C-alpha positions as CSV (number, residue, x, y, z in Angstrom):
1,M,147.6,-59.8,-105.2
2,K,144.6,-62.1,-106.0
3,E,142.7,-60.8,-103.0
4,Q,143.2,-57.2,-104.2
5,K,142.0,-58.1,-107.7
6,D,139.0,-60.0,-106.3
7,W,138.2,-56.9,-104.1
8,N,138.4,-54.6,-107.1
9,I,136.1,-56.8,-109.2
10,F,133.7,-57.2,-106.3
11,F,133.5,-53.5,-105.5
12,A,133.1,-52.5,-109.1
13,E,130.2,-54.9,-109.4
14,V,128.6,-53.4,-106.3
15,V,129.0,-49.9,-107.6
16,D,127.6,-50.8,-111.0
17,E,124.6,-52.6,-109.5
18,T,123.8,-49.8,-107.0
19,L,124.0,-47.1,-109.7
20,K,121.8,-49.1,-112.0
21,Q,119.2,-49.5,-109.2
22,I,119.1,-45.7,-108.9
23,F,119.6,-44.4,-112.5
24,K,118.9,-47.2,-114.9
25,E,121.2,-48.1,-117.8
26,D,121.2,-44.7,-119.6
27,G,121.9,-42.7,-116.5
28,V,124.7,-45.0,-115.5
29,K,126.4,-44.5,-118.9
30,V,126.3,-40.7,-118.3
31,I,128.0,-41.2,-114.9
32,Y,130.7,-43.5,-116.3
33,D,131.4,-41.1,-119.1
34,F,131.7,-38.3,-116.6
35,L,134.0,-40.4,-114.4
36,E,136.3,-41.3,-117.4
37,N,136.3,-37.9,-119.1
38,N,136.5,-35.6,-116.0
39,S,138.2,-37.7,-113.4
40,H,140.1,-40.3,-115.6
41,L,138.5,-43.0,-113.5
42,R,137.3,-46.3,-114.9
43,L,134.8,-48.5,-113.1
44,E,137.4,-51.2,-112.6
45,D,139.6,-48.7,-110.7
46,V,137.0,-47.4,-108.2
47,A,138.1,-49.7,-105.4
48,N,141.7,-48.3,-105.6
49,K,140.5,-44.7,-105.8
50,P,137.5,-44.3,-103.6
51,E,138.3,-40.6,-102.9
52,V,138.2,-39.9,-106.6
53,L,134.8,-41.7,-106.9
54,A,133.5,-39.7,-103.9
55,D,134.7,-36.4,-105.3
56,S,133.4,-37.1,-108.7
57,L,129.9,-38.1,-107.4
58,E,129.8,-34.9,-105.4
59,K,130.7,-32.8,-108.5
60,L,128.1,-34.6,-110.6
61,M,125.3,-35.1,-108.1
62,L,125.9,-32.4,-105.5
63,S,124.0,-33.1,-102.3
64,S,122.6,-36.4,-103.5
65,A,126.2,-37.9,-103.7
66,Q,126.1,-38.8,-100.0
67,V,122.9,-40.8,-100.5
68,I,124.4,-42.6,-103.4
69,E,127.6,-43.3,-101.4
70,E,125.6,-44.6,-98.5
71,M,123.6,-46.9,-100.8
72,I,126.9,-48.3,-102.2
73,L,128.2,-48.9,-98.7
74,N,125.0,-50.6,-97.6
75,N,125.1,-52.9,-100.6
76,T,128.8,-53.6,-100.1
77,Y,128.5,-54.4,-96.4
78,S,125.4,-56.5,-97.1
79,K,127.1,-58.6,-99.7
80,L,129.9,-59.2,-97.3
81,G,127.4,-60.4,-94.6
82,L,128.1,-57.2,-92.5
83,K,125.9,-54.5,-91.2
84,F,126.8,-50.9,-92.3
85,E,126.8,-48.4,-89.4
86,K,127.6,-44.7,-89.9
87,K,130.6,-43.5,-87.9
88,Q,131.3,-39.9,-87.0
89,D,134.1,-38.3,-88.9
90,H,134.2,-41.2,-91.4
91,K,133.9,-40.5,-95.1
92,F,133.2,-42.9,-98.0
93,P,136.9,-43.8,-98.6
94,D,137.4,-44.5,-94.9
95,Y,134.8,-47.2,-94.9
96,L,136.2,-48.9,-98.0
97,N,139.7,-48.8,-96.8
98,E,138.6,-50.5,-93.5
99,L,136.8,-53.2,-95.5
100,K,139.9,-53.8,-97.7
101,R,142.0,-54.3,-94.6
102,K,139.6,-57.0,-93.2
């Protein structure tokens, strides 16, 4: 249970940091408001619902969602001391679910 909580906190921090690198504070607030109001997703829950995060980013950002997802994955893997490598037929939630199992 503690490992799950630690993972949730860790991943929420990576998502927050990555979005702030891209959009600054005001832009990130708009994204979080969208996530909460349209997807009922809070930042602390993104690790448990990566598919909701991916769908929400796609709705909000359209084609740039994939770039944002890849940046989040790169940062997550890097902070874990791993190298992110794209895999055919893998989507954003697939990578996160693999990391959670490790």
